Structure formats: structure tokens, C-alpha cells
C-alpha positions in Angstrom: 5.6 12.2 21.0 2.2 10.8 20.2 0.3 13.9 21.4 -0.6 15.5 18.0 -2.1 12.2 16.6 -4.2 11.7 20.0 -5.5 15.5 19.8 -6.1 14.2 15.8 -8.1 11.0 16.8 -9.8 12.8 20.3 -11.2 15.5 17.8 -12.7 13.1 15.1 -14.5 10.5 17.9 -15.9 14.2 19.4 -17.1 15.0 15.9 -18.4 11.6 15.3 -16.5 11.1 11.9 -13.7 8.5 12.6 -10.5 9.0 10.1 -10.0 5.8 7.9 -6.5 4.5 7.7 -5.5 1.7 5.9 -1.9 -0.3 5.6 -0.3 -1.2 2.0 2.8 -3.4 2.0 5.0 -3.4 -1.1 7.2 -6.1 -2.9 5.8 -9.1 -1.8 7.2 -12.0 -3.4 7.7 -14.7 -1.4 6.9 -16.8 2.5 9.9 -15.1 4.5 10.3 -14.4 8.4 9.7 -10.7 7.4 6.5 -11.5 5.9 5.5 -13.9 8.8 6.8 -10.8 11.2 4.2 -8.4 9.1 1.4 -10.6 9.1 1.8 -11.5 13.2 1.6 -7.7 13.6 -1.6 -7.3 11.7 -3.2 -10.3 12.7 -2.8 -9.4 16.0 -4.3 -6.2 16.1 -7.2 -6.8 13.3 -5.7 -5.0 10.9 -6.2 -5.5 7.0 -3.1 -5.1 5.1 -2.9 -4.9 1.3 0.4 -6.7 -0.1 1.6 -5.0 -3.3 2.6 -8.5 -5.0 5.2 -8.5 -7.8 3.8 -10.9 -10.2 6.8 -12.4 -12.3 7.9 -13.2 -8.9 5.3 -14.9 -6.9 4.3 -17.9 -7.6 3.1 -20.8 -5.3 4.5 -20.7 -2.2 3.4 -17.3 -1.9 -0.7 -18.3 -2.2 -0.2 -21.5 0.0 1.2 -19.3 2.8 -1.5 -16.4 2.1 -4.5 -19.2 2.3 -4.0 -19.4 5.5 -3.6 -15.4 6.6 -6.3 -13.4 7.6 -7.2 -9.9 7.0 -4.9 -9.8 3.9 -5.9 -8.3 0.2 -3.5 -8.5 -2.8 -2.8 -5.9 -5.3 -0.7 -5.9 -8.7 2.5 -4.3 -8.2 4.0 -3.8 -12.0 5.2 -6.8 -13.6 8.3 -7.7 -13.3 9.7 -4.5 -10.9 12.2 -3.9 -13.6 13.8 -0.6 -14.2 13.3 1.0 -18.0 13.7 4.5 -16.8 17.5 6.2 -18.4 20.5 6.0 -16.7 20.3 9.4 -14.1 16.4 9.9 -14.4 13.8 8.3 -11.5 13.2 4.4 -11.8 10.4 3.4 -13.5 8.9 0.5 -15.3 5.3 1.7 -16.2 6.9 4.2 -18.4 7.1 5.7 -22.0 10.3 4.0 -22.4 8.7 1.2 -24.4 5.7 0.9 -26.0 2.7 1.1 -24.3 0.9 -1.7 -25.5 3.8 -3.9 -24.7 3.6 -2.4 -20.9 -0.5 -3.2 -21.1 0.4 -6.4 -22.0 2.6 -6.8 -19.4 0.1 -5.7 -16.4 -3.0 -7.5 -17.8 -0.7 -10.7 -17.7 0.0 -9.9 -14.3 -3.6 -9.2 -13.8 -4.2 -12.6 -15.2 -2.1 -14.5 -13.2 -2.6 -13.1 -9.8 -6.4 -13.0 -10.0 -6.3 -16.9 -10.4 -3.2 -17.2 -7.7 -5.1 -15.3 -5.2 -8.8 -15.5 -5.9 -9.6 -14.9 -2.5 -7.6 -12.4 -1.8 -6.9 -10.4 -5.2 -8.1 -6.9 -5.4 -8.2 -4.9 -9.1 -6.1 -2.2 -8.2 -2.4 -1.2 -9.6 0.6 -0.4 -7.3 3.1 0.8 -9.9 6.7 0.1 -8.8 8.3 3.0 -7.2 4.9 4.8 -7.2 5.7 6.3 -10.8 3.5 5.4 -14.0 3.2 7.2 -17.4 0.0 8.6 -17.8 -0.6 6.6 -21.2 -0.3 3.8 -18.8 -2.9 4.9 -16.6 -5.5 5.4 -19.7 -5.5 2.0 -20.9 -5.7 0.4 -17.1 -9.6 0.3 -17.3 -9.4 -1.8 -20.3 -7.7 -4.6 -18.5 -9.8 -4.3 -15.2 -8.4 -2.3 -12.6 -10.5 -0.6 -10.6 -8.2 1.6 -8.9 -4.7 2.7 -9.0 -2.2 3.4 -5.7 0.6 5.2 -5.7 2.1 7.2 -3.0 1.3 11.0 -2.4 -2.1 13.5 -2.9 -4.5 12.3 -5.1 -4.8 14.0 -8.4 -7.2 13.2 -11.4 -6.8 10.1 -13.2 -7.9 7.8 -16.2 -9.7 5.8 -12.4 -9.9 6.1 -8.5 -6.6 7.0 -6.8 -6.5 5.3 -3.1 -3.0 6.7 -1.9 -0.3 6.3 0.5 1.0 9.5 2.0 2.9 8.1 5.0 5.9 6.1 4.4 7.9 4.4 7.3 11.1 4.1 5.8 14.0 6.9 5.2 15.2 5.5 2.1 17.7 8.5 1.5 18.9 8.4 5.0 20.6 4.9 4.9 17.1 3.1 4.4 16.0 3.1 7.8 12.6 3.2 10.2 11.4 7.1 10.6 11.2 8.5 14.1 7.8 7.6 15.7 7.4 11.3 16.4 7.6 12.4 12.7 5.5 9.4 11.3 2.8 10.3 13.6 2.7 13.7 13.1 2.4 13.0 9.5 -0.5 11.0 10.2 -1.9 13.8 12.8 -1.6 16.1 9.8 -3.2 13.9 7.0 -6.2 13.5 9.8 -6.9 16.9 10.1 -6.8 17.9 6.0 -10.0 16.2 5.7 -11.5 13.2 5.1 -9.7 11.0 2.6 -8.4 8.0 3.4 -4.6 7.7 4.7 -2.7 5.3 3.5 0.3 4.2 5.7 3.3 2.9 3.3 5.6 -0.2 4.8 7.8 -2.3 2.9 8.6 -5.7 4.9 12.2 -6.9 3.7 13.7 -4.1 4.7 12.0 -3.3 8.1 14.5 -2.5 11.0 13.4 -2.8 14.7 12.2 0.7 14.7 9.7 0.2 12.0 8.6 -2.9 14.1 8.1 -0.8 16.9 6.4 2.5 15.6 4.0 -0.4 13.7 3.1 -2.0 16.9 2.7 1.6 18.9 1.0 2.5 16.2 -1.3 0.3 16.1 -1.9 0.5 19.9 -2.7 3.7 19.9 -5.1 3.6 17.4 -6.7 0.5 17.0 -10.5 0.4 19.2 -10.1 4.0 19.6 -13.6 6.1 18.3 -11.6 8.1 16.2 -10.5 6.3 13.5 -10.8 2.9 12.2 -8.9 0.3 10.1 -10.0 -0.2 6.5 -9.0 -2.6 3.8 -8.5 -1.7 0.2 -11.4 -3.8 -1.0 -14.4 -1.8 1.2 -12.1 1.5 -0.3 -12.7 0.3 -3.4 -16.7 -0.2 -3.0 -16.8 3.4 -1.7 -18.0 6.2 -3.5 
């Protein structure tokens, strides 16, 4: 079940070129049992995690909880995670369905709020809700102070660096369940063999089932300490060329 990933890691170790893996978890709003479980799993394996926090919903309780957390960074997850797309179109908060200055004003408000609430954890990265954003909005992000953008899928040319996720642990169309280990690990292995781009694993702690929690534990057991890869935090990825 894990042979493809094992082989990919062994090849990177033999070449002296470890792959870089990073973990992004979306839709953080408040402390919860699920969030405690996520932080427990990552802290036990010393795996950094970036929480994409919804600014409109995040308050003092979440900030206080993260004060006690290790290896956590906070990114801006839109403003309210509200869908403004017309019916029958894909959900999108940061699209061209509203005046662009209004969208950017909300993002700036979120940037300021989270940078103040999570000073030691804050990372100037935007994670668009549903991983969708209008190019016109992207063009205005540097003026707010964002240093990078993170969506899902292959990196493409944009107005600022893209640090994307590539492997989603949830089967959203197949019942919102955890995807099988074999499929996920094969996808990570394929990403490792494609090149040196950081490989992002995407989670959503509020909807995890037993399969997802088990997969994360098995993935960390296989990868943490392996010379063919290392888990890195988003702040480090921003600093890298």
C-alpha cells in the first residue's frame, strides 16, 4: 500500500535531495475537540501545520488555544467564507461578483485582525475559501501585505508566489469521507517524482473521520525522520527562493 511512496522517498534519500512536505488545514474558527486532535497528532510527530483561519469568525478563544500549540502558523482564509457566486456556479467568496475594492477591503480587514490576534503565529499568506480567487483580486494582494497565495493544484504564474496544496485527504463528492491510504500515498509519491516543488497535504479537521486520522498517523510514521523528505512550515517556504 505504501510501496510507491517508500520507493520515492528512498530515491530522494539516495540522491541527497529530500522532498519538502507541508500541511495546511482549512476552516479554523474556534477551539474544538477536532482541532485538539489535529494539534495532538501534529505535535506528537513534530510536523508543522498551517491553519487557514476565517477572520470574521475567529476570536479570542482560538487565539488563546493556539498560544499553547507548537509548530502552528496562521494564514488568512478569506474574510467570512461566504459564497457570492450565482446559483449553479462554483462557490467563491473572492470572485468578481462584487466590486474588487470591496473584496480587497475585506481581505485587508482580515489581514489586520489576524496579524494582531496571532502575532507569533501569523503568516502573510492568503488561502482563498474553496481555493478560488479572481485574478483581479490576486493583483491587489501585494498592496495589502500578502507575501504568498495558497490554493489547490499545480502552481501557475500569478502576481505573487504560489505555495499550493496538491493532495486533499477528503473525498468531497463521494460522501465527504477520508480517501484511501493507497490513493493518497500514491499521489504524494507521484508529486515527489515530478520535481522539487514543495508538496502540500490539505486537511479539514472539522470533517475528519477515522480514516483521515489514521492516514495522518500512518503518513507521519512513514515520513517523519526519513532522509528522503522533511516536513516544513509555511513560514520557511515563504523565505525560500
